[in-house]
N, CA, C and O of each residue as an XYZ file, in Angstrom:
920
protein
N       3.204     15.010    -41.691
C       3.155     16.405    -41.251
C       4.585     16.940    -41.142
O       5.430     16.368    -40.454
N       4.831     18.054    -41.840
C       6.183     18.590    -41.877
C       6.501     19.353    -40.596
O       5.616     19.743    -39.834
N       7.810     19.549    -40.393
C       8.255     20.240    -39.188
C       7.728     21.665    -39.154
O       7.375     22.183    -38.094
N       7.679     22.296    -40.324
C       7.173     23.669    -40.388
C       5.711     23.731    -39.962
O       5.303     24.658    -39.263
N       4.923     22.745    -40.383
C       3.513     22.706    -40.005
C       3.353     22.458    -38.512
O       2.476     23.032    -37.866
N       4.210     21.596    -37.972
C       4.166     21.354    -36.523
C       4.439     22.629    -35.752
O       3.766     22.934    -34.768
N       5.442     23.372    -36.214
C       5.771     24.628    -35.553
C       4.625     25.621    -35.627
O       4.354     26.332    -34.660
N       3.947     25.673    -36.774
C       2.809     26.587    -36.937
C       1.677     26.217    -35.995
O       1.075     27.084    -35.361
N       1.392     24.926    -35.909
C       0.296     24.465    -35.046
C       0.579     24.793    -33.587
O      -0.278     25.317    -32.875
N       1.790     24.478    -33.157
C       2.145     24.748    -31.762
C       2.195     26.242    -31.485
O       1.842     26.688    -30.393
N       2.633     27.014    -32.468
C       2.685     28.461    -32.295
C       1.305     29.072    -32.136
O       1.127     30.010    -31.359
N       0.323     28.546    -32.869
C      -1.045     29.059    -32.780
C      -1.673     28.758    -31.424
O      -2.530     29.500    -30.945
N      -1.236     27.663    -30.817
C      -1.846     27.235    -29.546
C      -0.863     27.338    -28.384
O      -0.968     26.589    -27.413
N       0.080     28.250    -28.477
C       1.106     28.365    -27.428
C       0.502     28.741    -26.081
O       1.029     28.352    -25.039
N      -0.593     29.492    -26.090
C      -1.230     29.854    -24.821
C      -1.759     28.609    -24.107
O      -1.624     28.476    -22.891
N      -2.361     27.704    -24.874
C      -2.870     26.459    -24.294
C      -1.722     25.597    -23.788
O      -1.827     24.973    -22.733
N      -0.629     25.563    -24.540
C       0.530     24.754    -24.151
C       1.134     25.226    -22.839
O       1.739     24.438    -22.112
N       0.973     26.503    -22.533
C       1.497     27.036    -21.273
C       0.451     26.922    -20.165
O       0.772     26.575    -19.028
N      -0.795     27.217    -20.509
C      -1.848     27.281    -19.493
C      -2.162     25.918    -18.877
O      -2.284     25.809    -17.657
N      -2.295     24.873    -19.705
C      -2.680     23.555    -19.191
C      -1.630     22.989    -18.222
O      -2.007     22.562    -17.131
N      -0.312     22.963    -18.570
C       0.673     22.470    -17.607
C       0.706     23.280    -16.313
O       0.888     22.719    -15.232
N       0.529     24.615    -16.424
C       0.533     25.454    -15.220
C      -0.642     25.098    -14.318
O      -0.485     24.985    -13.102
N      -1.818     24.923    -14.915
C      -2.993     24.540    -14.125
C      -2.783     23.162    -13.480
O      -3.153     22.949    -12.325
N      -2.185     22.229    -14.239
C      -1.918     20.888    -13.704
C      -0.951     20.952    -12.525
O      -1.139     20.258    -11.526
N       0.075     21.778    -12.640
C       1.059     21.913    -11.562
C       0.437     22.565    -10.327
O       0.702     22.148     -9.200
N      -0.392     23.589    -10.545
C      -1.049     24.247     -9.412
C      -1.997     23.289     -8.703
O      -2.058     23.259     -7.474
N      -2.734     22.510     -9.485
C      -3.648     21.531     -8.886
C      -2.885     20.489     -8.084
O      -3.281     20.130     -6.975
N      -1.778     20.002     -8.659
C      -0.955     19.020     -7.951
C      -0.369     19.607     -6.672
O      -0.297     18.926     -5.649
N       0.049     20.867     -6.730
C       0.617     21.514     -5.547
C      -0.420     21.624     -4.434
O      -0.113     21.369     -3.269
N      -1.646     22.001     -4.791
C      -2.706     22.127     -3.786
C      -3.007     20.773     -3.143
O      -3.164     20.672     -1.926
N      -3.084     19.726     -3.984
C      -3.387     18.388     -3.463
C      -2.265     17.888     -2.562
O      -2.524     17.358     -1.482
N      -1.011     18.057     -3.007
C       0.127     17.538     -2.241
C       0.361     18.306     -0.946
O       0.746     17.717      0.065
N       0.131     19.618     -0.970
C       0.462     20.436      0.201
C      -0.692     20.580      1.191
O      -0.467     20.780      2.384
N      -1.929     20.478      0.696
C      -3.063     20.781      1.571
C      -4.068     19.642      1.720
O      -4.900     19.677      2.627
N      -4.011     18.643      0.856
C      -4.985     17.558      0.913
C      -4.366     16.267      1.443
O      -4.886     15.662      2.380
N      -3.252     15.850      0.837
C      -2.625     14.591      1.235
C      -1.947     14.719      2.599
O      -1.345     15.747      2.910
N      -2.050     13.679      3.395
C      -1.428     13.657      4.721
C       0.014     13.162      4.604
O       0.252     12.093      4.042
N       0.977     13.921      5.126
C       2.370     13.462      5.046
C       2.603     12.231      5.898
O       1.995     12.070      6.956
N       3.486     11.363      5.432
C       3.824     10.132      6.143
C       5.315     10.152      6.484
O       6.159     10.400      5.624
N       5.617      9.890      7.745
C       7.000      9.854      8.217
C       7.370      8.402      8.542
O       6.533      7.624      9.000
N       8.614      8.061      8.300
C       9.087      6.708      8.594
C      10.268      6.751      9.551
O      11.110      7.647      9.492
N      10.308      5.772     10.422
C      11.433      5.584     11.335
C      11.819      4.116     11.330
O      10.964      3.236     11.226
N      13.117      3.863     11.444
C      13.620      2.492     11.336
C      14.470      2.134     12.549
O      15.331      2.904     12.975
N      14.214      0.970     13.086
C      15.084      0.412     14.120
C      15.779     -0.820     13.552
O      15.161     -1.636     12.869
N      17.058     -0.941     13.841
C      17.852     -2.049     13.313
C      18.211     -2.994     14.452
O      18.763     -2.581     15.472
N      17.888     -4.269     14.260
C      18.210     -5.268     15.273
C      19.106     -6.341     14.660
O      19.146     -6.506     13.441
N      19.803     -7.048     15.492
C      20.683     -8.116     15.036
C      20.411     -9.370     15.869
O      20.194     -9.299     17.078
N      20.429    -10.483     15.210
C      20.236    -11.770     15.879
C      21.614    -12.356     16.157
O      22.327    -12.758     15.237
N      21.979    -12.399     17.427
C      23.298    -12.899     17.822
C      23.119    -14.169     18.647
O      22.102    -14.855     18.547
N      24.100    -14.458     19.440
C      24.048    -15.643     20.288
C      22.984    -15.466     21.355
O      22.631    -14.343     21.713
N      22.485    -16.559     21.851
C      21.585    -16.521     23.005
C      22.379    -15.961     24.187
O      23.477    -16.432     24.484
N      21.821    -14.965     24.851
C      22.529    -14.331     25.961
C      22.862    -15.318     27.071
O      23.710    -15.047     27.921
N      22.191    -16.458     27.057
C      22.479    -17.472     28.081
C      23.502    -18.490     27.588
O      23.826    -19.442     28.298
N      24.019    -18.288     26.350
C      25.003    -19.217     25.797
C      26.400    -18.620     25.909
O      26.596    -17.488     25.466
N      27.379    -19.317     26.476
C      28.741    -18.783     26.591
C      29.353    -18.540     25.212
O      29.010    -19.207     24.236
N      30.276    -17.559     25.155
C      30.949    -17.243     23.897
C      31.718    -18.444     23.365
O      31.849    -18.605     22.151
N      32.218    -19.271     24.236
C      33.036    -20.410     23.809
C      32.244    -21.428     22.994
O      32.830    -22.240     22.279
N      30.926    -21.391     23.095
C      30.107    -22.363     22.385
C      29.599    -21.849     21.042
O      28.872    -22.549     20.338
N      29.990    -20.605     20.684
C      29.543    -20.037     19.410
C      30.412    -20.576     18.284
O      31.638    -20.546     18.390
N      29.821    -21.057     17.233
C      30.546    -21.550     16.069
C      29.778    -21.190     14.795
O      28.781    -20.470     14.837
N      30.264    -21.707     13.661
C      29.641    -21.383     12.376
C      28.206    -21.873     12.308
O      27.368    -21.270     11.638
N      27.925    -22.961     12.998
C      26.554    -23.482     13.000
C      25.602    -22.526     13.711
O      24.448    -22.371     13.311
N      26.091    -21.896     14.752
C      25.274    -20.924     15.474
C      24.936    -19.736     14.586
O      23.800    -19.264     14.572
N      25.941    -19.252     13.836
C      25.726    -18.108     12.944
C      24.747    -18.464     11.829
O      23.858    -17.682     11.493
N      24.924    -19.659     11.262
C      24.010    -20.101     10.201
C      22.595    -20.217     10.710
O      21.646    -19.830     10.027
N      22.448    -20.749     11.911
C      21.128    -20.871     12.509
C      20.497    -19.503     12.721
O      19.305    -19.320     12.472
N      21.293    -18.542     13.179
C      20.774    -17.199     13.408
C      20.305    -16.552     12.113
O      19.291    -15.854     12.093
N      21.049    -16.786     11.027
C      20.644    -16.232      9.730
C      19.300    -16.794      9.285
O      18.493    -16.096      8.672
N      19.073    -18.055      9.601
C      17.778    -18.649      9.265
C      16.687    -18.108     10.177
O      15.553    -17.901      9.747
N      17.036    -17.883     11.431
C      16.047    -17.380     12.374
C      15.581    -15.976     12.009
O      14.447    -15.598     12.303
N      16.457    -15.201     11.367
C      16.102    -13.842     10.981
C      14.850    -13.839     10.113
O      13.984    -12.978     10.265
N      14.759    -14.804      9.203
C      13.582    -14.886      8.330
C      12.321    -15.220      9.142
O      11.236    -14.700      8.880
N      12.495    -16.079     10.108
C      11.354    -16.412     10.974
C      10.935    -15.196     11.783
O       9.744    -14.925     11.937
N      11.910    -14.468     12.296
C      11.618    -13.289     13.102
C      10.942    -12.194     12.274
O      10.108    -11.448     12.787
N      11.302    -12.104     11.003
C      10.694    -11.073     10.149
C       9.200    -11.306      9.994
O       8.426    -10.350      9.936
N       8.787    -12.562      9.927
C       7.365    -12.880      9.845
C       6.682    -12.690     11.204
O       5.536    -12.247     11.281
N       7.394    -13.026     12.247
C       6.842    -12.881     13.593
C       6.628    -11.405     13.932
O       5.686    -11.061     14.646
N       7.495    -10.542     13.425
C       7.382     -9.105     13.708
C       6.095     -8.523     13.145
O       5.586     -7.531     13.667
N       5.560     -9.130     12.082
C       4.330     -8.636     11.449
C       3.085     -9.395     11.927
O       1.997     -9.227     11.376
N       3.257    -10.222     12.947
C       2.141    -11.043     13.417
C       1.149    -10.214     14.231
O       1.468     -9.129     14.717
N      -0.044    -10.746     14.363
C      -1.108    -10.066     15.108
C      -0.765     -9.961     16.592
O      -1.054     -8.949     17.231
N      -0.155    -10.999     17.132
C       0.160    -10.983     18.564
C       1.161     -9.891     18.907
O       1.037     -9.233     19.940
N       2.159     -9.694     18.040
C       3.142     -8.613     18.256
C       2.453     -7.260     18.139
O       2.707     -6.364     18.945
N       1.584     -7.103     17.146
C       0.868     -5.835     16.966
C       0.008     -5.522     18.185
O      -0.032     -4.378     18.637
N      -0.675     -6.519     18.716
C      -1.515     -6.305     19.895
C      -0.677     -5.888     21.102
O      -1.088     -5.037     21.891
N       0.490     -6.490     21.234
C       1.358     -6.144     22.369
C       1.867     -4.717     22.251
O       1.917     -3.991     23.244
N       2.245     -4.307     21.043
C       2.708     -2.932     20.834
C       1.588     -1.943     21.159
O       1.830     -0.916     21.793
N       0.375     -2.251     20.730
C      -0.767     -1.368     20.985
C      -1.033     -1.258     22.488
O      -1.247     -0.162     23.004
N      -1.019     -2.383     23.179
C      -1.291     -2.374     24.617
C      -0.189     -1.687     25.406
O      -0.469     -0.952     26.353
N       1.061     -1.919     25.025
C       2.186     -1.340     25.771
C       2.277      0.171     25.600
O       2.772      0.868     26.486
N       1.798      0.684     24.452
C       1.971      2.117     24.165
C       0.653      2.880     24.089
O       0.628      4.048     23.700
N      -0.446      2.218     24.464
C      -1.769      2.861     24.475
C      -2.109      3.505     23.125
O      -2.548      4.654     23.070
N      -1.905      2.769     22.064
C      -2.192      3.283     20.726
C      -3.646      2.998     20.357
O      -4.247      2.042     20.845
N      -4.194      3.835     19.494
C      -5.610      3.719     19.127
C      -5.826      2.957     17.828
O      -6.903      3.040     17.239
N      -4.823      2.216     17.372
C      -4.945      1.456     16.131
C      -5.440      0.047     16.416
O      -5.278     -0.479     17.517
N      -6.046     -0.548     15.399
C      -6.364     -1.972     15.475
C      -5.103     -2.756     15.099
O      -4.209     -2.187     14.472
N      -5.000     -4.031     15.457
C      -3.816     -4.811     15.059
C      -3.578     -4.802     13.550
O      -2.434     -4.749     13.097
N      -4.666     -4.854     12.772
C      -4.508     -4.823     11.320
C      -3.963     -3.507     10.822
O      -3.114     -3.484      9.931
N      -4.438     -2.405     11.384
C      -3.951     -1.071     10.988
C      -2.483     -0.897     11.360
O      -1.704     -0.335     10.589
N      -2.110     -1.378     12.538
C      -0.713     -1.225     12.949
C       0.211     -2.105     12.104
O       1.301     -1.677     11.725
N      -0.220     -3.325     11.811
C       0.606     -4.211     10.978
C       0.827     -3.614      9.592
O       1.885     -3.800      8.991
N      -0.191     -2.885      9.080
C      -0.063     -2.266      7.759
C       0.965     -1.140      7.757
O       1.456     -0.758      6.695
N       1.294     -0.607      8.922
C       2.262      0.476      9.023
C       3.696     -0.035      9.140
O       4.634      0.763      9.150
N       3.876     -1.343      9.226
C       5.191     -1.920      9.505
C       5.769     -2.580      8.253
O       5.074     -3.301      7.538
N       7.037     -2.323      8.006
C       7.795     -3.016      6.965
C       9.018     -3.654      7.609
O       9.711     -3.026      8.410
N       9.275     -4.902      7.253
C      10.427     -5.626      7.796
C      11.319     -6.041      6.632
O      10.856     -6.685      5.691
N      12.587     -5.675      6.694
C      13.528     -5.965      5.615
C      14.722     -6.748      6.147
O      15.227     -6.473      7.236
N      15.162     -7.721      5.367
C      16.361     -8.471      5.693
C      17.549     -7.810      5.015
O      17.473     -7.441      3.843
N      18.629     -7.662      5.735
C      19.842     -7.064      5.169
C      20.689     -8.148      4.525
O      21.698     -8.577      5.085
N      20.271     -8.590      3.342
C      21.020     -9.618      2.623
C      21.038    -10.933      3.378
O      20.034    -11.350      3.955
N      22.198    -11.581      3.364
C      22.364    -12.859      4.070
C      22.991    -12.661      5.444
O      23.692    -13.534      5.955
N      22.727    -11.500      6.031
C      23.294    -11.203      7.341
C      22.300    -11.568      8.436
O      21.229    -12.113      8.170
N      22.671    -11.261      9.650
C      21.806    -11.505     10.799
C      21.086    -10.229     11.231
O      20.569    -10.132     12.344
N      21.067     -9.250     10.318
C      20.503     -7.932     10.631
C      19.088     -7.823     10.073
O      18.806     -8.268      8.961
N      18.214     -7.227     10.860
C      16.815     -7.053     10.492
C      16.449     -5.592     10.704
O      16.748     -5.015     11.750
N      15.792     -4.989      9.697
C      15.368     -3.595      9.799
C      13.848     -3.538      9.905
O      13.135     -4.061      9.049
N      13.365     -2.900     10.960
C      11.936     -2.744     11.186
C      11.586     -1.275     10.989
O      12.052     -0.412     11.734
N      10.766     -0.997      9.987
C      10.392      0.378      9.644
C       8.904      0.578      9.867
O       8.086     -0.246      9.457
N       8.559      1.685     10.523
C       7.160      2.019     10.771
C       6.862      3.386     10.171
O       7.683      4.300     10.251
N       5.683      3.519      9.571
C       5.275      4.782      8.981
C       4.012      5.318      9.623
O       3.089      4.559      9.918
N       3.968      6.647      9.843
C       2.795      7.259     10.461
C       2.799      8.753     10.141
O       3.839      9.325      9.815
N       1.627      9.376     10.238
C       1.551     10.813      9.993
C       2.223     11.610     11.102
O       2.545     12.783     10.916
N       2.437     10.977     12.259
C       3.144     11.601     13.372
C       4.533     10.965     13.473
O       4.629      9.763     13.719
N       5.610     11.736     13.291
C       6.959     11.141     13.310
C       7.311     10.489     14.645
O       8.038      9.496     14.682
N       6.801     11.041     15.729
C       7.089     10.450     17.044
C       6.395      9.102     17.202
O       6.962      8.170     17.773
N       5.166      9.001     16.694
C       4.441      7.730     16.759
C       5.125      6.687     15.885
O       5.182      5.512     16.249
N       5.646      7.110     14.734
C       6.347      6.172     13.846
C       7.555      5.568     14.558
O       7.781      4.360     14.486
N       8.329      6.408     15.244
C       9.486      5.907     15.988
C       9.050      5.020     17.151
O       9.687      4.009     17.446
N       7.957      5.409     17.805
C       7.443      4.627     18.929
C       7.020      3.231     18.478
O       7.281      2.245     19.167
N       6.368      3.152     17.323
C       5.912      1.858     16.810
C       7.103      0.973     16.442
O       7.130     -0.208     16.787
N       8.084      1.541     15.744
C       9.253      0.748     15.330
C       9.984      0.183     16.538
O      10.325     -0.999     16.565
N      10.226      1.023     17.534
C      10.898      0.541     18.742
C      10.024     -0.437     19.518
O      10.521     -1.390     20.118
N       8.716     -0.188     19.500
C       7.796     -1.083     20.198
C       7.758     -2.468     19.577
O       7.670     -3.470     20.286
N       7.825     -2.525     18.245
C       7.835     -3.819     17.566
C       9.101     -4.599     17.908
O       9.051     -5.806     18.145
N      10.240     -3.898     17.932
C      11.499     -4.569     18.270
C      11.451     -5.131     19.686
O      11.906     -6.247     19.938
N      10.897     -4.349     20.605
C      10.798     -4.809     21.993
C       9.827     -5.982     22.119
O      10.118     -6.974     22.788
N       8.664     -5.855     21.463
C       7.671     -6.922     21.539
C       8.181     -8.191     20.869
O       7.899     -9.297     21.331
N       8.931     -8.034     19.783
C       9.486     -9.197     19.085
C      10.459     -9.952     19.970
O      10.443    -11.182     20.018
N      11.307     -9.211     20.669
C      12.269     -9.853     21.559
C      11.553    -10.654     22.648
O      11.939    -11.781     22.959
N      10.504    -10.055     23.223
C       9.757    -10.765     24.257
C       9.016    -11.968     23.715
O       8.931    -13.000     24.381
N       8.476    -11.846     22.507
C       7.743    -12.951     21.900
C       8.674    -14.120     21.569
O       8.308    -15.281     21.754
N       9.875    -13.809     21.079
C      10.848    -14.862     20.759
C      11.239    -15.617     22.027
O      11.346    -16.843     22.022
N      11.451    -14.872     23.109
C      11.831    -15.538     24.366
C      10.684    -16.411     24.887
O      10.909    -17.496     25.425
N       9.452    -15.917     24.717
C       8.294    -16.666     25.204
C       8.044    -17.927     24.383
O       7.699    -18.974     24.931
N       8.218    -17.824     23.079
C       7.911    -18.947     22.193
C       9.080    -19.912     22.065
O       8.894    -21.129     22.084
N      10.309    -19.354     21.934
C      11.468    -20.200     21.631
C      12.433    -20.330     22.801
O      13.394    -21.097     22.744
N      12.165    -19.565     23.874
C      12.983    -19.649     25.086
C      14.444    -19.279     24.825
O      15.358    -19.889     25.380
N      14.652    -18.267     23.970
C      16.005    -17.757     23.714
C      15.975    -16.240     23.773
O      14.956    -15.619     23.470
N      17.093    -15.648     24.162
C      17.256    -14.201     24.152
C      18.434    -13.870     23.227
O      19.572    -13.737     23.678
N      18.149    -13.742     21.955
C      19.233    -13.521     20.993
C      18.996    -12.320     20.083
O      19.582    -12.226     19.004
N      18.130    -11.401     20.522
C      17.865    -10.185     19.739
C      18.439     -8.980     20.465
O      18.165     -8.756     21.644
N      19.246     -8.203     19.733
C      19.828     -6.986     20.287
C      19.567     -5.830     19.328
O      19.643     -5.987     18.109
N      19.261     -4.678     19.895
C      18.997     -3.484     19.083
C      20.314     -2.792     18.758
O      21.076     -2.433     19.655
N      20.572     -2.609     17.469
C      21.774     -1.884     17.043
C      21.516     -0.384     17.005
O      22.270      0.401     17.581
N      20.440      0.008     16.316
C      20.089      1.425     16.186
C      18.605      1.599     16.472
O      17.773      1.181     15.668
N      18.261      2.200     17.589
C      16.840      2.438     17.864
C      16.279      3.494     16.915
O      17.015      4.339     16.407
N      14.989      3.436     16.685
C      14.343      4.391     15.784
C      14.241      5.756     16.451
O      14.013      5.862     17.656
N      14.414      6.796     15.643
C      14.254      8.179     16.107
C      13.279      8.887     15.171
O      13.200      8.533     13.995
N      12.534      9.878     15.662
C      11.578     10.598     14.810
C      12.281     11.270     13.637
O      13.359     11.844     13.788
N      11.663     11.191     12.480
C      12.214     11.813     11.277
C      11.587     13.179     11.063
O      10.408     13.383     11.352
N      12.372     14.104     10.560
C      11.867     15.454     10.296
C      11.418     15.648      8.867
O      10.881     16.702      8.526
N      11.628     14.652      8.026
C      11.280     14.760      6.609
C      10.312     13.657      6.224
O      10.617     12.482      6.427
N       9.152     13.999      5.673
C       8.187     12.962      5.272
C       8.678     12.198      4.048
O       9.368     12.758      3.196
N       8.325     10.937      3.964
C       8.693     10.127      2.795
C       7.649     10.235      1.696
O       7.920      9.930      0.534
N       6.453     10.671      2.072
C       5.405     10.904      1.087
C       4.424     11.936      1.649
O       4.262     12.021      2.866
N       3.767     12.718      0.790
C       3.971     12.705     -0.666
C       5.254     13.434     -1.055
O       5.728     14.308     -0.330
N       5.808     13.064     -2.206
C       6.988     13.742     -2.743
C       6.492     14.928     -3.567
O       6.318     14.836     -4.782
N       6.269     16.041     -2.875
C       5.560     17.171     -3.471
C       6.238     17.712     -4.717
O       5.588     17.900     -5.746
N       7.545     17.966     -4.636
C       8.249     18.564     -5.779
C       8.190     17.639     -6.989
O       7.905     18.081     -8.102
N       8.457     16.363     -6.768
C       8.425     15.402     -7.874
C       7.026     15.304     -8.463
O       6.869     15.296     -9.684
N       6.012     15.229     -7.614
C       4.638     15.111     -8.100
C       4.214     16.334     -8.906
O       3.511     16.207     -9.909
N       4.640     17.514     -8.472
C       4.288     18.744     -9.194
C       4.952     18.766    -10.563
O       4.316     19.128    -11.553
N       6.229     18.380    -10.630
C       6.930     18.342    -11.921
C       6.298     17.317    -12.856
O       6.121     17.580    -14.045
N       5.957     16.147    -12.316
C       5.325     15.108    -13.143
C       3.983     15.590    -13.673
O       3.641     15.337    -14.828
N       3.217     16.287    -12.828
C       1.923     16.811    -13.265
C       2.094     17.802    -14.411
O       1.319     17.781    -15.367
N       3.107     18.675    -14.322
C       3.354     19.634    -15.397
C       3.749     18.951    -16.696
O       3.280     19.322    -17.772
N       4.621     17.942    -16.586
C       5.065     17.223    -17.785
C       3.907     16.462    -18.419
O       3.738     16.488    -19.638
N       3.110     15.784    -17.597
C       1.962     15.049    -18.129
C       0.950     15.989    -18.774
O       0.371     15.679    -19.815
N       0.747     17.145    -18.139
C      -0.168     18.128    -18.720
C       0.292     18.591    -20.085
O      -0.515     18.735    -21.002
N       1.611     18.829    -20.226
C       2.159     19.254    -21.514
C       2.045     18.152    -22.563
O       1.645     18.406    -23.698
N       2.402     16.924    -22.175
C       2.356     15.803    -23.117
C       0.926     15.546    -23.588
O       0.687     15.356    -24.781
N      -0.009     15.541    -22.665
C      -1.407     15.292    -23.031
C      -1.947     16.397    -23.929
O      -2.680     16.131    -24.882
N      -1.582     17.635    -23.622
C      -2.038     18.758    -24.444
C      -1.512     18.655    -25.867
O      -2.262     18.831    -26.827
N      -0.213     18.367    -26.003
C       0.373     18.221    -27.336
C      -0.284     17.066    -28.092
O      -0.554     17.179    -29.288
N      -0.539     15.969    -27.403
C      -1.175     14.813    -28.047
C      -2.570     15.165    -28.549
O      -2.943     14.804    -29.665
N      -3.338     15.871    -27.723
C      -4.693     16.263    -28.131
C      -4.650     17.199    -29.326
O      -5.467     17.081    -30.239
N      -3.701     18.130    -29.327
C      -3.570     19.073    -30.447
C      -3.268     18.336    -31.738
O      -3.870     18.623    -32.773
N      -2.338     17.388    -31.689
C      -1.966     16.663    -32.898
C      -3.099     15.758    -33.385
O      -3.318     15.626    -34.589
N      -3.814     15.140    -32.453
C      -4.946     14.292    -32.846
C      -6.034     15.142    -33.498
O      -6.594     14.766    -34.528
N      -6.322     16.272    -32.898
C      -7.333     17.164    -33.471
C      -6.925     17.647    -34.853
O      -7.744     17.710    -35.770
N      -5.654     17.985    -34.988
C      -5.169     18.465    -36.285
C      -5.196     17.342    -37.324
O      -5.487     17.568    -38.498
N      -4.885     16.128    -36.864
C      -4.880     14.997    -37.797
C      -6.286     14.682    -38.303
O      -6.463     14.332    -39.470
N      -7.285     14.804    -37.429
C      -8.661     14.496    -37.816
C      -9.347     15.635    -38.566
O     -10.371     15.426    -39.217
N      -8.789     16.820    -38.477
C      -9.381     17.985    -39.152
C      -8.806     18.091    -40.559
O      -7.610     18.325    -40.732
N      -9.671     17.915    -41.574
C      -9.196     17.973    -42.956
C      -9.512     19.312    -43.621
O      -9.496     19.416    -44.848
N      -9.797     20.327    -42.821
C     -10.062     21.657    -43.367
C      -8.778     22.269    -43.920
O      -7.725     22.196    -43.286
N      -8.871     22.872    -45.106
C      -7.726     23.550    -45.722
C      -7.828     25.034    -45.399
O      -8.807     25.689    -45.756
N      -6.823     25.555    -44.730
C      -6.868     26.933    -44.280
C      -5.855     27.829    -44.978
O      -6.059     29.041    -45.052
N      -4.783     27.268    -45.484
C      -3.712     28.079    -46.034
C      -3.382     27.650    -47.462
O      -3.568     26.486    -47.815
N      -2.892     28.584    -48.291
C      -2.525     28.250    -49.676
C      -1.464     27.158    -49.744
O      -1.459     26.335    -50.659
N      -0.574     27.163    -48.770
C       0.489     26.152    -48.772
C      -0.086     24.751    -48.665
O       0.482     23.808    -49.216
N      -1.210     24.597    -47.960
C      -1.821     23.285    -47.811
C      -2.408     22.794    -49.135
O      -2.403     21.593    -49.405
N      -2.916     23.716    -49.962
C      -3.436     23.326    -51.277
C      -2.311     22.783    -52.148
O      -2.460     21.749    -52.799
N      -1.186     23.491    -52.153
C      -0.051     23.056    -52.962
C       0.530     21.749    -52.440
O       0.996     20.916    -53.218
N       0.502     21.566    -51.095
C       1.094     20.364    -50.513
C       0.186     19.154    -50.669
O       0.655     18.064    -50.997
N      -1.101     19.335    -50.439
C      -2.018     18.202    -50.448
C      -2.566     17.885    -51.836
O      -2.666     16.715    -52.208
N      -2.921     18.910    -52.600
C      -3.547     18.697    -53.912
C      -2.574     18.790    -55.070
O      -2.936     18.481    -56.205
N      -1.351     19.207    -54.805
C      -0.330     19.353    -55.846
C      -0.788     20.321    -56.938
O      -0.499     20.118    -58.117
N      -1.500     21.371    -56.538
C      -1.988     22.378    -57.483
C      -1.435     23.743    -57.102
O      -1.215     24.045    -55.929
N      -1.218     24.558    -58.132
C      -0.727     25.905    -57.873
C      -1.897     26.822    -57.559
O      -2.966     26.690    -58.155
N      -1.708     27.737    -56.640
C      -2.737     28.696    -56.267
C      -2.670     29.885    -57.208
O      -1.663     30.591    -57.250
N      -3.743     30.111    -57.966
C      -3.783     31.208    -58.939
C      -4.204     32.512    -58.295
O      -3.766     33.578    -58.727
N      -5.017     32.457    -57.301
C      -5.468     33.678    -56.653
C      -6.261     33.363    -55.409
O      -6.630     32.210    -55.184
N      -6.531     34.366    -54.597
C      -7.273     34.202    -53.360
C      -8.399     35.227    -53.313
O      -8.227     36.371    -53.733
N      -9.520     34.820    -52.814
C     -10.662     35.720    -52.646
C     -10.576     36.322    -51.251
O     -10.696     35.604    -50.259
N     -10.374     37.608    -51.166
C     -10.254     38.227    -49.844
C     -11.587     38.238    -49.120
O     -12.650     38.202    -49.740
N     -11.511     38.290    -47.796
C     -12.734     38.373    -46.998
C     -13.420     39.694    -47.241
O     -12.766     40.735    -47.303
N     -14.726     39.665    -47.381
C     -15.511     40.881    -47.633
C     -16.396     41.172    -46.433
O     -16.755     40.275    -45.670
N     -16.736     42.426    -46.286
C     -17.590     42.858    -45.190
C     -18.892     43.406    -45.742
O     -18.892     44.352    -46.530
N     -19.994     42.815    -45.329
C     -21.313     43.276    -45.760
C     -21.917     44.162    -44.683
O     -21.807     43.882    -43.489
N     -22.551     45.224    -45.125
C     -23.153     46.152    -44.200
C     -24.612     45.723    -43.971
O     -25.368     45.603    -44.934
N     -25.005     45.498    -42.759
C     -26.364     45.110    -42.430
C     -27.238     46.328    -42.234
O     -26.745     47.455    -42.231
N     -28.531     46.111    -42.071
C     -29.468     47.207    -41.948
C     -29.255     48.040    -40.700
O     -29.563     49.232    -40.692
N     -28.735     47.435    -39.651
C     -28.523     48.192    -38.393
C     -27.142     48.834    -38.347
O     -26.726     49.347    -37.308
N     -26.444     48.808    -39.455
C     -25.163     49.494    -39.522
C     -23.978     48.653    -39.092
O     -22.854     49.153    -39.068
N     -24.196     47.368    -38.744
C     -23.082     46.516    -38.341
C     -22.473     45.838    -39.554
O     -23.161     45.574    -40.540
N     -21.185     45.559    -39.478
C     -20.490     44.887    -40.550
C     -20.329     43.410    -40.255
O     -19.983     43.024    -39.138
N     -20.587     42.563    -41.289
C     -20.452     41.117    -41.137
C     -19.487     40.610    -42.160
O     -19.668     40.848    -43.354
N     -18.426     39.890    -41.710
C     -17.449     39.353    -42.624
C     -17.969     38.077    -43.274
O     -18.570     37.236    -42.605
N     -17.735     37.930    -44.594
C     -18.134     36.742    -45.320
C     -16.976     36.234    -46.154
O     -17.110     35.227    -46.849
């Protein structure tokens, strides 16, 4: 298919090429702005340091290495059912332990002793409350299980004013682009499967024959006075 033919095809269907992406973008905008529930995230950062009952003079490289290993253990403990239940009870939340655990993400900051606890919720204040609650419950659980107090909060979580999802602008643009791409694909597939010859140029291109003449459309007059093209 030549470039000129592509241009002709797209030119004939330019209304469809504009209408479909616009409809896709409007639909995406309605879904993102009025249907989907926004989700806010808040993060609290904690660090695993020396046991508060251990003098500074006893801290060495072995202590730091041990703390780095403990961070991985603490990350799993932060997502445990017992921690989730404690957060729910301490803050009078209406979630089940499974629902609350699903709202929590725990990330290790490389090979450091830093742990980031992120909570997501449709209410930004609840998201911050959960993140801080997990950090507090984790500290108490570590002391209860391991008899050490070595967790300190670096940055407590604060409510966020910007939702992390849905990404409305991005989703609307993607919907428009997908609508355009799909429309163009359908047009080309339809044109490829349609072997009807409509223009003299197609006869010369496909059959390698010269066009000697064309029969113009004629109008027949019917009995009721209407004209019918043939």
